[in-house]
C-alpha positions as CSV (number, residue, x, y, z in Angstrom):
1,X,11.2,-121.6,2.7
2,X,10.3,-125.4,3.1
3,X,6.5,-125.2,3.5
4,X,5.9,-128.8,3.4
5,X,8.4,-129.6,6.3
6,X,6.8,-126.6,8.4
7,X,3.5,-127.9,7.8
8,X,4.3,-131.3,8.8
9,X,6.0,-130.2,12.1
10,X,3.2,-127.8,13.1
11,X,0.6,-130.7,12.4
12,X,2.4,-133.0,14.5
13,X,2.8,-130.7,17.4
14,X,-0.9,-129.6,17.2
15,X,-2.2,-133.2,16.9
16,X,-0.2,-134.7,19.8
17,X,-0.6,-131.6,22.2
18,X,-4.2,-130.8,21.5
19,X,-5.3,-134.5,20.9
20,X,-3.7,-135.7,24.2
21,X,-4.9,-132.7,26.1
22,X,-8.6,-133.1,25.0
23,X,-8.5,-136.8,25.9
24,X,-7.1,-136.0,29.4
25,X,-9.2,-133.1,30.1
26,X,-12.4,-135.0,29.6
27,X,-11.3,-137.6,32.1
28,X,-10.4,-135.0,34.8
29,X,-13.0,-134.1,37.3
30,X,-11.2,-131.2,38.9
31,X,-10.6,-133.1,42.1
32,X,-7.1,-134.0,43.9
33,X,-5.3,-131.2,42.3
34,X,-5.4,-133.0,38.8
35,X,-4.5,-129.9,36.8
36,X,-1.6,-128.8,38.9
37,X,-0.1,-132.1,40.4
38,X,-1.7,-134.8,38.2
39,X,-3.8,-136.0,41.1
40,X,-0.4,-137.0,42.9
41,X,-0.6,-140.1,40.7
42,X,2.1,-139.9,38.3
43,X,4.1,-143.3,37.9
44,X,7.9,-143.3,37.8
45,X,8.4,-143.8,34.0
46,X,6.2,-140.7,33.2
47,X,7.6,-138.8,36.2
48,X,11.2,-139.5,35.2
49,X,10.7,-138.5,31.5
50,X,8.8,-135.4,32.5
51,X,11.6,-134.4,34.8
52,X,14.2,-135.1,32.1
53,X,12.3,-133.0,29.6
54,X,11.5,-130.3,32.1
55,X,15.3,-129.3,31.9
56,X,15.9,-130.5,28.4
57,X,14.9,-127.6,26.2
58,X,16.3,-124.5,24.4
59,X,19.5,-124.8,26.5
60,X,20.2,-128.4,25.7
61,X,19.6,-128.0,22.0
62,X,20.0,-124.3,20.6
63,X,22.1,-123.4,23.6
64,X,24.4,-126.2,23.2
65,X,24.7,-125.6,19.4
66,X,25.7,-122.0,20.2
67,X,28.0,-122.9,23.2
68,X,29.7,-125.8,21.1
69,X,30.8,-123.0,18.7
70,X,33.0,-121.4,21.6
71,X,33.9,-124.4,23.8
72,X,33.5,-127.5,21.7
73,X,33.1,-130.9,23.4
74,X,33.5,-129.4,26.8
75,X,29.9,-128.1,26.4
76,X,28.9,-131.5,27.4
77,X,29.5,-130.4,30.9
78,X,26.1,-128.8,30.6
79,X,24.4,-132.2,30.3
80,X,26.6,-133.8,33.0
81,X,25.5,-131.0,35.4
82,X,21.8,-132.0,34.7
83,X,22.5,-135.6,35.5
84,X,23.8,-134.5,38.8
85,X,20.8,-132.2,39.4
86,X,18.4,-134.9,38.5
87,X,20.1,-137.2,40.9
88,X,20.0,-134.7,43.8
89,X,16.1,-133.9,43.2
90,X,15.2,-137.6,43.0
91,X,17.2,-138.8,46.0
92,X,16.9,-135.8,48.2
93,X,14.7,-132.6,47.9
94,X,12.0,-134.2,45.7
95,X,11.5,-137.0,48.0
96,X,11.5,-134.8,51.1
97,X,8.9,-132.4,49.6
98,X,6.7,-135.2,48.4
99,X,6.7,-136.6,51.9
100,X,5.6,-133.3,53.4
101,X,2.8,-133.3,50.7
102,X,3.3,-129.7,49.9
103,X,2.2,-128.2,46.6
104,X,5.1,-125.9,45.9
105,X,8.6,-125.5,46.6
106,X,8.0,-122.2,48.5
107,X,5.4,-124.1,50.5
108,X,8.3,-126.5,51.4
109,X,10.4,-123.5,52.4
110,X,7.6,-122.3,54.6
111,X,7.3,-125.7,56.4
112,X,11.0,-125.2,57.2
113,X,11.1,-121.4,57.9
114,X,7.8,-119.3,57.9
115,X,5.4,-117.6,55.5
116,X,7.5,-114.4,55.2
117,X,10.3,-116.4,53.7
118,X,7.9,-118.3,51.5
119,X,6.6,-115.1,50.0
120,X,10.0,-113.6,49.4
121,X,11.1,-116.8,47.8
122,X,8.1,-117.1,45.7
123,X,8.5,-113.7,44.2
124,X,12.1,-114.2,43.2
125,X,11.7,-117.9,42.1
126,X,8.8,-117.0,39.8
127,X,10.8,-114.3,38.3
128,X,13.7,-116.5,37.8
129,X,11.5,-119.3,36.0
130,X,9.8,-116.7,33.8
131,X,13.4,-115.5,32.9
132,X,13.9,-119.2,31.7
133,X,10.7,-119.0,29.8
134,X,12.0,-116.1,27.8
135,X,14.7,-118.2,26.6
136,X,12.6,-121.1,25.7
137,X,10.4,-118.6,23.8
138,X,13.6,-117.6,21.8
139,X,14.3,-121.3,21.3
140,X,10.9,-121.8,19.5
141,X,11.5,-118.8,17.4
142,X,14.9,-120.0,16.2
143,X,13.7,-123.3,15.2
144,X,10.6,-122.1,13.4
145,X,12.8,-119.3,11.8
146,X,15.1,-122.1,10.4
147,X,12.2,-123.6,8.7
148,X,10.5,-120.4,7.2
149,X,13.0,-117.6,6.8
150,X,10.8,-115.5,9.1
151,X,12.3,-113.2,11.9
152,X,13.1,-115.2,15.1
153,X,10.5,-112.8,16.9
154,X,7.9,-114.0,14.5
155,X,8.6,-117.7,15.0
156,X,8.6,-117.2,18.8
157,X,5.1,-116.0,18.6
158,X,3.8,-119.1,16.7
159,X,6.0,-121.3,19.2
160,X,4.4,-119.5,22.1
161,X,1.0,-120.5,20.8
162,X,1.8,-124.2,20.6
163,X,3.6,-124.1,23.9
164,X,0.5,-122.8,25.7
165,X,-1.7,-125.5,24.2
166,X,0.9,-128.1,25.6
167,X,-0.3,-127.4,29.0
168,X,-3.5,-125.4,28.9
169,X,-6.0,-128.3,28.6
170,X,-5.1,-130.8,31.1
171,X,-2.0,-129.5,33.0
172,X,0.7,-131.8,34.6
173,X,-1.0,-135.0,33.2
174,X,-1.0,-133.7,29.7
175,X,2.6,-132.6,30.0
176,X,3.4,-136.1,31.2
177,X,1.9,-138.0,28.4
178,X,2.9,-135.6,25.7
179,X,6.4,-135.8,26.9
180,X,6.4,-139.7,26.7
181,X,5.4,-139.3,23.1
182,X,8.0,-136.7,22.3
183,X,10.8,-138.5,24.0
184,X,10.3,-141.5,21.6
185,X,10.0,-139.1,18.6
186,X,13.2,-137.1,19.9
187,X,15.7,-139.8,20.4
188,X,14.8,-141.5,17.1
189,X,15.1,-138.4,15.4
190,X,18.4,-137.2,16.8
191,X,19.9,-140.7,16.3
192,X,18.7,-140.6,12.7
193,X,19.9,-137.3,12.1
194,X,23.5,-138.0,13.2
195,X,23.6,-140.9,10.8
196,X,22.1,-139.1,7.8
197,X,24.4,-136.0,8.5
198,X,27.5,-138.1,8.3
199,X,26.4,-139.1,4.8
200,X,25.8,-135.6,3.7
201,X,28.7,-133.7,5.3
202,X,31.5,-133.6,2.9
203,X,34.1,-136.2,4.4
204,X,31.5,-137.2,7.0
205,X,32.3,-136.9,10.7
206,X,36.0,-137.3,9.9
207,X,36.0,-134.0,8.3
208,X,34.9,-132.4,11.6
209,X,37.5,-133.9,13.6
210,X,40.1,-133.0,11.2
211,X,38.8,-129.4,11.0
212,X,39.4,-129.0,14.7
213,X,42.6,-131.0,15.1
214,X,44.3,-129.1,12.5
215,X,43.6,-125.7,14.0
216,X,44.4,-123.7,17.0
217,X,41.2,-124.9,18.6
218,X,42.1,-128.6,18.8
219,X,41.4,-128.4,22.4
220,X,37.7,-128.3,21.4
221,X,37.8,-132.0,20.8
222,X,38.3,-132.7,24.5
223,X,35.6,-132.8,27.0
224,X,37.9,-131.4,29.5
225,X,38.7,-128.4,27.1
226,X,41.4,-126.4,28.7
227,X,42.1,-125.8,32.4
228,X,40.3,-122.6,32.3
229,X,37.3,-123.8,30.5
230,X,37.0,-126.8,33.0
231,X,37.2,-124.4,36.1
232,X,35.0,-121.7,34.8
233,X,32.4,-123.4,32.5
234,X,32.6,-127.2,33.5
235,X,32.6,-126.8,37.3
236,X,30.8,-123.5,37.2
237,X,27.7,-124.6,35.2
238,X,27.6,-127.8,37.5
239,X,27.4,-125.7,40.6
240,X,24.7,-123.3,39.1
241,X,22.5,-126.2,37.7
242,X,22.9,-128.7,40.5
243,X,22.5,-126.4,43.4
244,X,19.7,-124.3,42.0
245,X,17.3,-126.4,39.9
246,X,17.0,-128.9,42.7
247,X,14.8,-126.6,44.8
248,X,12.9,-124.7,42.2
249,X,9.4,-125.3,41.2
250,X,9.8,-126.3,37.6
251,X,11.3,-129.5,38.9
252,X,9.7,-129.7,42.2
253,X,6.2,-129.6,40.6
254,X,6.7,-133.0,38.7
255,X,8.2,-134.7,41.8
256,X,5.1,-133.4,43.9
257,X,2.9,-135.1,41.3
258,X,4.5,-138.6,41.9
259,X,2.5,-141.5,43.6
260,X,4.8,-141.6,46.6
261,X,8.2,-140.4,47.8
262,X,9.7,-143.8,46.6
263,X,8.3,-143.1,43.2
264,X,10.4,-140.0,43.0
265,X,13.5,-142.2,43.7
266,X,12.6,-144.8,41.1
267,X,12.1,-141.9,38.5
268,X,15.9,-141.4,38.4
269,X,16.3,-144.5,36.5
270,X,14.3,-142.9,33.6
271,X,15.4,-139.3,34.0
272,X,19.2,-139.5,34.2
273,X,19.7,-141.5,30.7
274,X,17.0,-139.6,28.9
275,X,18.4,-136.3,29.8
276,X,22.1,-137.0,29.9
277,X,22.6,-138.5,26.7
278,X,20.9,-135.9,24.6
279,X,23.7,-133.3,24.8
280,X,26.2,-135.5,23.3
281,X,24.2,-135.4,19.9
282,X,23.5,-131.6,20.0
283,X,27.1,-130.8,20.7
284,X,28.3,-132.9,17.9
285,X,25.8,-131.1,15.5
286,X,26.9,-127.8,16.7
287,X,30.6,-128.6,16.1
288,X,29.9,-130.0,12.8
289,X,28.2,-126.7,11.7
290,X,31.0,-124.6,12.7
291,X,33.5,-126.7,10.6
292,X,31.4,-126.1,7.2
293,X,32.0,-122.4,6.0
294,X,28.7,-122.1,4.3
295,X,26.9,-122.6,7.6
296,X,29.5,-121.0,9.8
297,X,28.7,-117.8,7.9
298,X,25.3,-117.8,9.7
299,X,26.9,-117.4,13.2
300,X,26.5,-119.2,16.3
301,X,22.8,-119.0,16.8
302,X,21.6,-120.1,13.2
303,X,24.6,-122.3,11.9
304,X,23.4,-125.5,13.1
305,X,19.6,-125.1,12.5
306,X,20.4,-123.9,9.0
307,X,22.7,-126.9,8.4
308,X,20.0,-129.4,9.7
309,X,17.5,-127.7,7.2
310,X,19.9,-127.6,4.2
311,X,21.7,-130.9,4.5
312,X,19.0,-133.3,5.6
313,X,16.3,-134.6,3.2
314,X,12.8,-133.2,3.8
315,X,11.5,-136.2,5.8
316,X,14.6,-136.2,8.1
317,X,14.4,-132.3,8.6
318,X,10.7,-132.6,9.6
319,X,11.4,-135.4,12.0
320,X,14.4,-133.8,13.6
321,X,12.8,-130.3,13.9
322,X,9.7,-131.8,15.3
323,X,11.8,-133.6,17.7
324,X,13.6,-130.5,18.8
325,X,10.6,-128.4,18.8
326,X,8.9,-131.1,21.0
327,X,11.7,-130.9,23.5
328,X,11.7,-127.1,23.6
329,X,7.9,-127.0,24.0
330,X,8.1,-129.6,27.0
331,X,10.2,-127.2,28.9
332,X,8.3,-124.2,27.7
333,X,5.3,-125.9,29.0
334,X,6.8,-126.4,32.4
335,X,8.3,-123.0,32.9
336,X,5.0,-121.4,32.0
337,X,3.0,-123.5,34.2
338,X,5.3,-123.3,37.2
339,X,5.4,-119.5,37.8
340,X,1.7,-119.2,37.4
341,X,1.4,-122.1,40.1
342,X,3.6,-120.2,42.3
343,X,1.5,-117.0,42.0
344,X,-1.9,-118.8,42.6
345,X,-0.7,-121.3,45.2
346,X,1.7,-119.2,47.1
347,X,0.6,-115.5,46.6
348,X,-3.1,-115.2,45.6
349,X,-4.7,-118.2,47.5
350,X,-3.0,-117.9,50.8
351,X,-3.3,-114.1,51.0
352,X,-6.6,-113.2,49.2
353,X,-8.7,-116.5,48.5
354,X,-7.9,-119.2,51.0
355,X,-11.2,-121.0,50.5
356,X,-10.6,-121.3,46.5
357,X,-11.7,-124.5,45.1
358,X,-9.3,-126.6,42.9
359,X,-11.2,-125.8,39.7
360,X,-10.9,-122.1,40.6
361,X,-7.3,-122.4,41.2
362,X,-6.7,-124.4,37.9
363,X,-8.6,-121.7,35.9
364,X,-6.6,-119.0,37.6
365,X,-3.3,-120.7,36.7
366,X,-4.5,-121.0,33.1
367,X,-5.1,-117.3,32.9
368,X,-1.8,-116.4,34.5
369,X,0.3,-118.8,32.3
370,X,-1.2,-117.1,29.2
371,X,-0.3,-113.8,30.4
372,X,3.1,-114.7,31.4
373,X,3.8,-116.4,27.9
374,X,2.8,-113.3,26.2
375,X,5.0,-111.1,28.4
376,X,7.9,-113.4,27.6
377,X,7.9,-112.4,23.9
378,X,9.1,-109.0,24.8
379,X,12.5,-109.8,26.4
380,X,13.0,-112.9,24.0
381,X,13.1,-110.5,21.2
382,X,16.6,-109.2,22.4
383,X,18.0,-112.8,21.8
384,X,20.5,-113.0,24.8
385,X,23.1,-115.7,24.7
386,X,21.2,-118.8,26.0
387,X,23.7,-120.7,28.1
388,X,25.2,-117.8,29.8
389,X,21.7,-116.3,30.6
390,X,20.8,-119.7,32.1
391,X,23.9,-119.8,34.2
392,X,23.0,-116.2,35.5
393,X,19.4,-117.2,36.2
394,X,20.3,-120.5,38.1
395,X,22.6,-118.6,40.4
396,X,19.7,-117.0,42.2
397,X,18.6,-120.2,43.8
398,X,22.0,-121.6,45.0
399,X,21.8,-120.2,48.4
400,X,18.2,-121.4,48.8
401,X,19.2,-125.1,48.3
402,X,21.7,-125.0,50.9
403,X,19.4,-123.2,53.4
404,X,17.0,-125.9,52.8
405,X,19.7,-128.5,53.8
406,X,20.7,-126.4,56.8
407,X,16.9,-125.9,57.7
408,X,16.3,-129.7,57.6
409,X,19.2,-131.1,59.1
410,X,21.0,-128.2,61.3
411,X,19.1,-125.3,62.4
412,X,16.2,-123.1,61.2
413,X,17.2,-119.4,61.2
414,X,14.9,-117.0,59.5
415,X,17.4,-114.2,59.9
416,X,20.1,-116.3,58.3
417,X,18.3,-117.4,55.5
418,X,16.8,-113.9,54.6
419,X,20.1,-112.2,55.2
420,X,22.1,-114.7,53.0
421,X,19.6,-114.6,50.2
422,X,19.5,-110.9,50.0
423,X,23.2,-110.5,50.1
424,X,23.8,-113.2,47.4
425,X,21.2,-111.7,45.0
426,X,22.9,-108.3,45.5
427,X,26.3,-110.0,44.7
428,X,24.8,-111.9,41.6
429,X,23.6,-108.6,40.1
430,X,26.9,-106.7,40.7
431,X,28.9,-109.6,39.3
432,X,26.8,-109.5,36.0
433,X,25.9,-105.8,35.5
434,X,28.9,-103.8,36.9
435,X,32.6,-103.6,35.8
436,X,33.9,-105.1,39.2
437,X,34.8,-108.5,37.8
438,X,36.9,-106.8,35.1
439,X,38.5,-104.5,37.8
440,X,39.4,-107.8,39.8
441,X,40.6,-109.4,36.5
442,X,38.1,-112.2,37.2
443,X,35.8,-111.9,34.3
444,X,35.9,-115.6,33.8
445,X,34.6,-116.4,37.3
446,X,31.0,-117.7,37.0
447,X,28.1,-116.4,39.1
448,X,27.6,-119.7,40.7
449,X,30.9,-119.3,42.5
450,X,29.8,-115.9,43.9
451,X,26.6,-117.4,45.1
452,X,28.3,-120.3,46.9
453,X,30.9,-118.0,48.3
454,X,28.3,-115.8,49.9
455,X,26.4,-118.9,51.1
456,X,29.3,-120.7,52.8
457,X,30.8,-117.4,54.4
458,X,28.0,-115.1,55.1
459,X,25.4,-117.9,55.5
460,X,27.2,-120.1,57.9
461,X,28.4,-117.0,60.0
462,X,24.8,-115.9,60.2
463,X,23.7,-119.4,61.2
464,X,26.1,-119.5,64.1
465,X,25.3,-116.1,65.5
466,X,21.5,-115.7,64.9
467,X,18.8,-117.7,66.9
468,X,16.8,-120.4,65.3
469,X,14.9,-123.6,65.9
470,X,16.4,-127.1,65.4
471,X,16.4,-128.5,62.0
472,X,13.0,-130.0,60.8
473,X,14.4,-133.4,60.3
474,X,16.6,-133.4,63.5
475,X,15.8,-135.7,66.4
476,X,14.9,-132.7,68.5
477,X,12.3,-131.4,66.0
478,X,10.9,-134.6,65.3
479,X,10.2,-135.4,68.9
480,X,8.1,-132.2,69.2
481,X,6.5,-132.5,65.9
482,X,2.9,-133.3,65.0
483,X,2.0,-137.1,64.3
484,X,1.6,-136.1,60.6
485,X,5.1,-134.8,60.3
486,X,6.4,-137.9,62.1
487,X,4.8,-140.2,59.5
């Protein structure tokens, strides 16, 4: 155990999260949805960084360490997919929802369709985001376990405590400013680590290249991998990430906190580079760990974290792991806040307490996010494969993205969206939990392709045959809209 390193990392996280949170909490007055939406006053730099770190957590760090073990440089497609995702939300769905001044993604869906659709989407979306929370909990556990020698499950408990503090005091505003600090620490730390590792790996980064080039896995040095890897992982993860997260609450909530729709657009200049470059470093570290037998023996989950702890000097280890833990906690904070927001804003308040004050809603969200964070410790203990689990979870919202597009610019058919969602969700479960893919010799076909197939076959047929209203942003709908919507 490297006690000094652990103490330094935990002190850093507590000082930043609690210090920033207390300062901001004292400034908040409970008005203008400050806790949940930062008073709708978030500037482009803070917004872009928050959006980047919202989807830069366990999957980008420990997930890519693990994935690089199997797919090598092609794992970078996961990062490419997230750049496309951020582009979509900053230029389309995020701007549109902010223009309508909704508070949640399901409320955006209700503006297009109806309340029944909103409630169904809320329930499934909250469960999907909570599933991501279980993976972020696992990520916290792995980082702390690498430092302490504890079981991953015990490290996850400590990580959950810090992660709750990341958001509990001041909500979205706290997340935004802590993210800014962590981004600076994170990038300086990972660049430093790559340089220092080159000095401590026997033979430097040349050894890593030689290891793969001289083996049957030399294809792992190419971002294109093999044709099968490109088709199943590269394009598959791009579809699942880009067409799912661009309509889910964990990215919509930062977008809805922006000063204006134009601020969401400007945020892309910050979000894309901050998120997109990071995966290059983590994939390189993951590939390096596999090339060294003493660390490869630890397996895909622990090889890279163990290598970092063993090869880097204490100061560098503390810096890098503080950066990694900060990145994981940034995502943890958002994926604990957003399902709690969905429960309060889309279920509790509309159905049971429509006159609830902003202060009441903020306190209710605090209670729910603590409960959800504690519940996430249970499935996190099973340690599922991170990137594979993320891809399955993301596939749930793929048809919703396309039906938002259909409902805005083509036709709003409640029957079509609900029928397509249900069929897609059933197909997603069948593809993951039955032997059907093996029976069809299609085990490598990702869930996102199945969701897209259902959307474009079943969905379009239902759109054509079932009745519906004109798309919300079509000329016919705008001509009959209220003055507020036209504005």
